[in-house]
N, C-alpha and C positions, 0 to 999 in steps of 0.2 A: 138276177133283175129278169122278170119276163119278156119273151119277145115283143108281147104287147107294150110293156112299158119303154121297152127300149126303141120301139118306133116312134112312139110320143116325145120319149125325150132326145130323139135325134130331129123331128118335126118342131119342136123348140128351139133348139139350139140351130135351127135355121133359120129362127126369125130375126129381124132386127133385134138391137140392144132395149130400145123403147118397149116394144112388145115383150120381150122376154122379162122385162120388169113389172108389165102387167099382169102378166101370166102368175110370177111368181108371187104377186100381190094378193091375187086371186087365190089363189093355193092357199096362200097363208091364213087367209080371212076365212077361209070354209075352214080351215082345220080347227081356229081358235073356237068356231060356231062350233065344231063338232062335239072337242074335247074341252070345254073351259077348265083351266085348273081353279081350283078352290082358293079363296084368298087367306092368307093368313090374316091374324090381328095389326098387324105393323101395315100391311098393304092396304086395307081398311078404314085405319086410322088416317094416311096419305091420302087416300080416295077423299075422304069425309072432310079434310081442312083443305084441300084443293076446291072442293065443295063448297065448301063455306067462302072462300075466296072469292069462287066467281058468284056468287051470290051476291055478296058485299061489294062486286064492282069494283075488286082489288085488283083484277088483272083481263088482259085484253083476251080473249080469247084471239086464236088463230087458224083461218080457213084449214082443213086437213090436205086441199090442194096447195097450200102457201110451202107447208112443211113437208110434203113428200117432194115440189119443186126444188125447195131449198137442199134437203138430204141429195138427190139428186145431182145436183151444183157442185156440190161439195169436193172437195179434191183431197184424194188418198191420203191418209194423214202417214201411212209408212211404218206404222205399229208393228 
């Protein structure tokens, strides 16, 4: 690990847990945008199926803030 990376890591580890999660989410989102993985036929089929369900009004969308909030409140499963 480069000294610059170690310095950034040390600073990040000093942040409160909530800020660390925000940083992790931002880094992952940036990686996802920079290096999108190609989707296989099965993944595309699933996306199309779910989109059709949404368009037909068969599912209720959940705001991302609610999803991420639920994930942060979950207890560790111990797996």
